N, C-alpha and C positions, 0 to 999 in steps of 0.2 A: 159315902162322899163322893160324888162325882166331880172330876176336873175337866172343865171343857177346853180342849185344846185342838190344835190343827195339825200338830206334827210331834214327834218324839221330844225334840228340842224343847218346844213349848210346853209339853207336858211336864218334863223333868224341870223346867223353870219354876213351875208352880208347886212343886211338893218340897217338903222341908229339906233345908241344905243337908242336913246330916243323913238322909236317905239318897241323895240324888247319885253318888257314884256306885253304891250298892244296886240301885235301880237300873242304872245304865248297863252294868255289867250283867244283870239278870236279863235284860232285854237283848245283849249281845250273845249271852249264852243260848237262849232260845232262837234266836234270829240264824246264829251260826250254825245250829244244828237242825232246824227244820228241814225236812224234804222238800224238793222243789215242788212249786206248785200253790204254795201258800202266799198271800199277798198280806203286807203290813196294811193295817187300818187304825184308825181312830174311831172308836164307837162305845156307846154307852158310857161316856166319861172316862174311857180307859185305852190303853194303847194294845194292840193284839195284832192276830194274824186270823185271816178268813179264807174260805174257799172262794174265789172269786165268781162274779155271775158268769163271767165267760166260761167257766168250767162247770159250774152248777147253775144253770139259769134259774131253776126253782127256788134258789135262795132259801131263807130262813122262814120257816112256817110263823114265827110269832111276829115278824116284821116283813110282811110281802114285799118284794123288790129290793131287799138287802141281802149282801152275801152271807154266806154260812159261816156263823162264828166258830172258832177252833180254840185258841188260846187267847186268854186277855192278862194283862198285868195292870195291878193298881195300886195306888199309894192310898190307903185308908187312914182314918183317925190315928189307929194304934198299931198298924202292921203294914207290911207290903203284901199283896195277894197275888197269886197265881190262879187263875181260872183254866183249867183244862177239861174241856168237854169230853175227851175221850176217857179220863179218870171214871166219871161221872156214868158214861154209858158202856163201858167196857169191864166187867167183872174181873178177867183174867188180868187186865192191865192195872187196875185199882189193887189187886192181890199182890201183884209184883212190885208195885211201889210202896206198898205198905209193908212188905217184907224187906225191901232194900233200904228203906228211909234209915232204921237204926244203924245201919253199916256206914252211913253219912253225916249223921249227925248224933249228938249226944242229948239234944232236946226231944221231947215227946212230939210226936207229930201232932199238929194242929190243923184239922182238916173238917170240912163239911162239904158233903156232894162233890162238886167239882172244884171248889176253893181251897188253896193250900195256902195258911196264913204263917207269915214270919213277922214275928214281933221285935226282933233284933236283926240287923243286917247281917251280923257277922256269924248268924245261925243258917244263913240261905247254903244249902248243900248244892252249890252250882254244878259239879259233876253229874250228880243224880239228876239235876235239871237237864242237862245236856243229854244224857241218855234218855230221859223220858221224852225229850222234843224229837228224837229221832225214830221213834217207836211207831209212828202213825202216818201215812201219806194222805194226800188229799182223796185219792181214790178210797183208801181204807175208810177213812171218816165219812165219806158220802154214803158208802154201802151201809154202814152202822147207823148213820142218820136215817137213812131212807128205810132200814128195817124196824127202826125203834119210834120213830117220829112222824114220819110223813103219813098224812091222812089219806 
């Protein structure tokens, strides 16, 4: 389910009311903890952060001329999703996250590749998401991306 929007406020206004407060808190958690250099963007029907073209002119290989995506947040039909490309492409980061998750949530981790799903807003481990957001700089992400995806 993609929500077309032009801003965070526009996006939040289009999601179910019972998710709006938690979604905004999740956005703030990521935004407040990301290293400098990422830029907020609305893309792919989601709200997210990218490495801007000014920093990485090559951009995203799947959509030439667009910034390199890093983290996105989405309100899907049955859950809120956090998409973190670093988890998908960095086994050490994934292992750390999987090991830490049970320390922050009583719920089983619901995850697939880069997507972490939260079916109930009260189950979002905000402290863990804050820590995860701090773990990779734009330069780190560019190096990983170029080593794994660039043709």
